[in-house]
Each structure stands twice: as structure tokens, then as C-alpha cells.
C-alpha positions in Angstrom: 56.8 18.1 -2.6 53.6 19.2 -4.4 51.7 16.8 -6.6 49.1 17.3 -9.3 46.6 14.7 -8.0 43.1 15.7 -9.1 40.6 16.7 -6.5 38.7 13.7 -5.2 35.0 13.7 -6.2 32.5 11.7 -4.2 31.3 8.7 -6.1 27.7 9.7 -5.6 28.3 13.2 -6.9 30.1 11.9 -10.0 27.3 9.4 -10.7 24.7 12.3 -10.3 26.6 14.4 -12.8 26.6 11.7 -15.4 22.9 10.9 -15.2 20.7 11.8 -18.1 17.4 13.7 -17.7 15.6 10.4 -18.4 17.4 8.7 -15.6 16.6 11.5 -13.2 13.0 11.3 -14.1 12.9 7.5 -13.7 14.5 7.9 -10.3 12.0 10.3 -9.0 9.1 8.2 -10.4 10.6 5.2 -8.6 10.4 7.2 -5.3 6.6 7.1 -5.6 6.6 3.3 -5.6 4.4 2.8 -8.7 3.5 -0.8 -7.9 2.0 0.2 -4.6 0.1 3.0 -6.3 -1.4 0.5 -8.7 -2.7 -1.5 -5.8 -4.2 1.6 -4.2 -5.9 2.6 -7.5 -7.4 -0.9 -7.8 -9.4 -0.1 -4.6 -10.3 3.5 -5.6 -11.9 3.1 -9.0 -14.4 0.3 -8.2 -15.6 2.2 -5.2 -16.5 5.1 -7.5 -18.6 2.7 -9.6 -20.3 1.6 -6.4 -20.9 5.2 -5.3 -22.4 6.1 -8.7 -24.4 2.8 -8.9 -22.9 2.4 -12.4 -20.5 4.5 -14.5 -19.3 7.5 -12.4 -19.2 10.9 -14.0 -16.1 11.2 -16.1 -14.4 14.3 -14.7 -14.8 13.7 -11.0 -13.6 10.1 -11.4 -10.7 11.2 -13.6 -9.5 14.0 -11.3 -9.9 11.7 -8.2 -7.7 9.1 -9.9 -5.1 11.7 -11.1 -4.7 13.5 -7.8 -5.2 10.3 -5.8 -2.1 9.0 -7.7 -0.1 12.1 -6.7 -1.3 11.7 -3.1 -0.1 8.2 -2.9 3.2 9.2 -4.6 3.7 11.9 -2.1 3.3 9.5 0.9 5.6 7.0 -0.7 8.3 9.5 -1.6 8.2 10.9 2.0 8.4 7.4 3.3 11.5 6.8 1.2 13.0 9.9 2.7 12.3 8.8 6.3 13.4 5.1 5.6 16.5 5.8 3.6 18.7 4.3 6.3 16.6 1.2 6.5 16.4 0.8 2.7 20.2 0.7 2.4 20.3 -2.3 4.8 17.5 -4.4 3.4 18.1 -6.5 0.3 14.5 -6.0 -0.9 14.8 -2.2 -0.8 18.4 -1.4 -1.4 17.8 -0.6 -5.1 15.4 2.3 -4.3 16.7 5.7 -5.5 17.8 7.1 -2.1 19.5 3.9 -1.2 21.4 4.0 -4.5 22.1 7.8 -4.1 20.3 8.5 -7.4 18.3 11.2 -5.6 19.4 13.4 -2.8 17.5 13.3 0.6 16.6 17.0 0.2 15.4 16.3 -3.4 13.1 13.5 -2.2 11.7 15.6 0.7 10.9 18.5 -1.6 9.4 16.2 -4.2 7.2 14.5 -1.7 5.9 17.8 -0.2 5.2 19.2 -3.7 3.2 16.1 -4.7 1.3 16.3 -1.4 0.4 20.0 -2.0 -0.6 19.4 -5.6 -2.8 16.4 -4.7 -4.6 18.2 -1.8 -5.3 21.4 -3.7 -6.0 19.6 -6.9 -8.7 17.5 -5.2 -10.1 20.5 -3.5 -10.4 22.5 -6.7 -11.6 19.8 -9.1 -13.5 17.3 -6.9 -14.4 18.5 -3.4 -12.8 19.4 0.0 -13.9 16.1 1.7 -11.8 14.1 -0.8 -9.0 16.6 -0.3 -9.0 16.4 3.5 -9.1 12.6 3.4 -6.2 12.6 1.0 -4.1 14.9 3.2 -5.0 12.8 6.3 -3.8 9.7 4.5 -0.4 11.3 3.7 0.1 12.7 7.2 -1.0 9.4 8.8 1.4 7.3 6.7 4.3 9.6 7.1 4.0 10.8 10.7 2.2 8.0 12.4 3.3 4.9 10.5 6.8 5.8 9.1 8.0 8.0 12.0 6.4 6.5 15.0 5.0 3.0 14.6 7.2 1.2 12.1 10.4 1.1 14.3 8.7 0.8 17.6 6.0 -2.0 17.6 5.2 -5.3 16.0 1.7 -3.9 15.5 3.1 -1.3 13.1 1.3 -2.5 10.0 -2.0 -3.1 11.8 -2.5 0.5 12.6 -0.2 2.0 10.0 -2.2 0.2 7.4 -5.1 2.6 7.9 -3.4 5.0 5.4 -3.7 2.3 2.7 -7.5 2.1 3.5 -8.1 5.7 2.8 -8.3 5.5 -1.0 -11.6 3.7 -0.6 -13.1 6.6 1.3 -11.5 9.1 -1.1 -13.0 7.4 -4.1 -16.5 7.4 -2.5 -16.2 11.0 -1.4 -15.0 12.0 -4.8 -18.3 10.9 -6.4 -20.8 11.6 -3.6 -19.2 14.4 -1.6 -19.9 12.5 1.6 -19.3 9.2 3.4 -21.5 6.2 4.0 -21.5 2.7 5.5 -20.7 1.0 2.2 -17.2 2.5 1.8 -16.6 2.0 5.5 -17.2 -1.8 5.0 -14.6 -1.8 2.2 -12.3 0.3 4.4 -12.6 -2.6 6.9 -11.8 -5.2 4.2 -8.5 -3.4 3.3 -7.8 -2.8 7.0 -8.0 -6.6 7.8 -6.4 -7.6 4.6 -3.2 -5.6 5.1 -1.6 -7.4 8.1 -1.6 -10.9 6.7 -0.5 -9.6 3.3 2.4 -7.8 4.9 3.3 -10.4 7.5 3.7 -13.1 4.9 6.1 -10.8 3.0 7.9 -10.2 6.2 8.2 -13.9 6.8 10.1 -14.2 3.5 12.4 -11.2 4.3 12.6 -11.7 8.1 16.4 -11.3 8.1 16.2 -8.0 6.3 13.8 -6.6 8.8 15.9 -7.9 11.7 19.0 -6.4 10.2 17.2 -3.0 9.9 15.9 -3.3 13.5 12.3 -3.1 12.3 10.1 -5.2 14.7 7.7 -6.7 12.2 5.7 -9.5 13.8 7.7 -12.3 12.1 10.9 -10.8 13.5 9.7 -10.8 17.2 7.4 -13.8 17.1 7.5 -17.5 16.1 6.2 -18.7 12.8 3.3 -20.4 14.7 2.2 -17.1 16.3 2.5 -15.3 13.0 0.5 -17.9 11.1 -2.2 -17.9 13.8 -2.5 -14.1 13.4 -2.6 -14.4 9.6 -5.4 -16.9 9.8 -7.4 -14.7 12.2 -7.0 -11.6 10.0 -7.9 -13.5 6.9 -11.1 -14.7 8.4 -11.9 -11.1 9.4 -11.2 -10.0 5.9 -13.5 -12.6 4.3 -16.4 -11.9 6.8 -16.1 -8.2 6.4 -16.2 -8.5 2.6 -19.5 -10.3 2.9 -21.0 -7.4 4.8 -21.1 -5.3 1.7 -24.0 -7.4 0.3 -26.6 -6.3 2.8 -25.1 -2.8 3.5 -24.8 -1.8 -0.2 -27.7 -3.9 -1.5 -25.6 -5.5 -4.2 -26.8 -8.1 -6.7 -26.2 -11.8 -5.9 -23.1 -11.6 -8.1 -21.0 -9.8 -5.5 -21.6 -12.1 -2.5 -21.1 -15.2 -4.8 -17.7 -13.9 -6.0 -16.7 -12.7 -2.5 -17.5 -16.1 -1.0 -15.6 -17.9 -3.7 -12.5 -15.7 -3.4 -12.7 -15.9 0.4 -12.8 -19.7 0.3 -9.7 -19.7 -2.0 -7.9 -17.3 0.3 -8.7 -19.4 3.4 -7.6 -22.5 1.6 -4.2 -20.8 0.9 -3.8 -19.7 4.5 -4.6 -23.1 5.9 -2.2 -24.6 3.4 0.4 -22.4 5.0 -0.5 -23.7 8.4 -0.3 -27.3 7.1 3.2 -26.7 5.8 4.1 -25.3 9.2 2.7 -28.3 11.0 4.6 -30.6 8.7 7.8 -29.0 10.0 8.5 -26.7 7.1 10.5 -23.6 7.8 12.1 -20.7 6.0 11.7 -20.9 2.2 10.1 -24.3 2.4 7.2 -22.7 4.3 6.4 -20.7 1.1 4.8 -17.6 2.7 5.0 -15.7 -0.6 2.4 -18.1 -2.1 -0.2 -16.5 0.2 1.3 -13.0 -0.3 0.8 -13.3 -4.1 -2.6 -14.8 -3.7 -3.7 -12.0 -1.4 -2.9 -9.5 -4.2 -5.1 -11.4 -6.6 -7.8 -11.7 -4.0 -8.1 -8.0 -3.4 -7.9 -7.1 -7.1 -10.7 -9.6 -8.0 -12.8 -8.6 -5.1 -12.8 -4.9 -6.0 -13.4 -5.8 -9.7 -16.5 -7.7 -8.5 -17.6 -4.5 -6.7 -17.3 -2.5 -10.0 -19.0 -5.2 -12.2 -21.8 -5.7 -9.7 -22.4 -1.9 -9.6 -23.0 -2.0 -13.4 -25.7 -4.6 -12.9 -27.8 -2.8 -10.3 
């Protein structure tokens, strides 16, 4: 006997059909991970002040920021495409557009590639080819080396994968000077050493998420004591590297004073984490997110000091 049951429509397709243009735009913007882009731009703009020894020329600085934003958005969108299976498992990421089926995988892939092409050729045409090649290298490294190779295979994933997040420092300098120098390489080192403790303390908070997704972040495969020891070591490296900018870039006394004060506060927080561990605290009581949030503040204020100091030279 025939029935008149309507054709079944997949829930994801029905949801897509009902979305407004504004919702679609917001979903694609979310693919670029705007909060991460903000952090990258915080390291890009001050370096341009340092490169110019004051206010950088308006248009090179503007185009570097605009196309640098597209470059970071490209890397993040392509990362979402690659990690869509992980993002559906982890509580912290399951609200991302691909995990919620707000954007199709093909749409995310095409979007990421288009942003990457626009950023590369945009930098080449409006700034210079050195900045363009550095931008392209950052995208490819983040997508191919970190997302596709390191992330799911080694607990050192973020140590080497974090190199991509250091590249905006070099791009900002090259955007103004058309070359590289020791000063941006020192700041590259600051971000390089800063990234692992920043990420590992976040991973301590979401250890179960990473374990469920089979991502071998250090807190998943090592004890809290080992992780905290590594966090302390990398934090010391970050602070010491930050102080190298004083002699290398011939800053005013303002920068090393601020860098030393911020470094002392950062070290206080990381040793407070160790004290809580030694007191027998575990899990939420260990409060690793306290250091995570402070590390964001540390990096933002340190690079702000770079910009302000450059105006005083």
C-alpha cells in the first residue's frame, strides 16, 4: 500500500535552507576565528612601529594589517576544515560552524583558499613580495605542517606548530622595511617561547576534550608535574628572550623596565601554579586558566610597550 509520506530531508540541509544571509556571513566569519586574529594583530602592529622607529607610513601599515587579517583568516578556516572531526568531539570547539553544519566542508575549503590567495597577492601588490611570501609560508606551515602532520602525532605539536603564529611579527617588519633584521627575530622568539605554556595551560583545563579527540597534547600524555615543569621552563625562556630586544633594537629604558615587570608578574603566576600543584591541587582546583588568561595580558602589554617605546626614540 502506497503512502504519501513526505521525502525525508536531512536536518543539516533543512537548517541550511532556513538560514538568512546574515547568519551565513556570521558563520563564515566565525571560521576565521576572529579572537585568534586579534591576538595575531596585537603582535603585528607594534612591530611596524618598531620598524619605522615611530609612526609607520599609513598605507603600507594599513594594507599589511588588512591582508594580514585575511592571511590569518585563511589559515584558521583551513584548519577548521581539517579539524572538523575533532571539533565535533571537543566541548570547547563543538560550536564552530563546521561542527554545527552551518557551513559545508567544501564551502570552508574554498573560502580558506580564496582568502589565502587574496592575502598573498594583496600583500605582493600593495606592500612587497617579502611580506607576501612570509604570509603564504605561515598559511602553508599552519595547515600542512601543524594541522595535518604534527597536531595528531606528537605532544610537541604546539612547540613547532606555533611557528606559524610567530610569522606576523616578521610580516609586520617586512611590510615596513622590505627586509628582515635581528629585532623582529627576537620578537619572533618571544612568541615562539610564549606559545607552548599558553596552550598547555589551556589544554590542562580541557584535557578530557583533547583525550576524547585523540590529540596528544602534552597534558594528555604527561603528568601535571611534567607539564608545569615545561611551562616554567618556557616561561623563563619567554621572559629572557623579551629582554634581548633592549640591546638588539636599542630601545629606550622604558621597554626593558616594562618587560622586566611583566616578566616578573608572569613568573609569579607560573610559580603560583606550581605551588598549587605541590599543595595537592588537581583538575579545576589547579586553576591553569589563571595563567592562560594572564599570558594573554602579558603578550598584549609587552607588544604595546614595543609600540610606545618606538614613539619615544
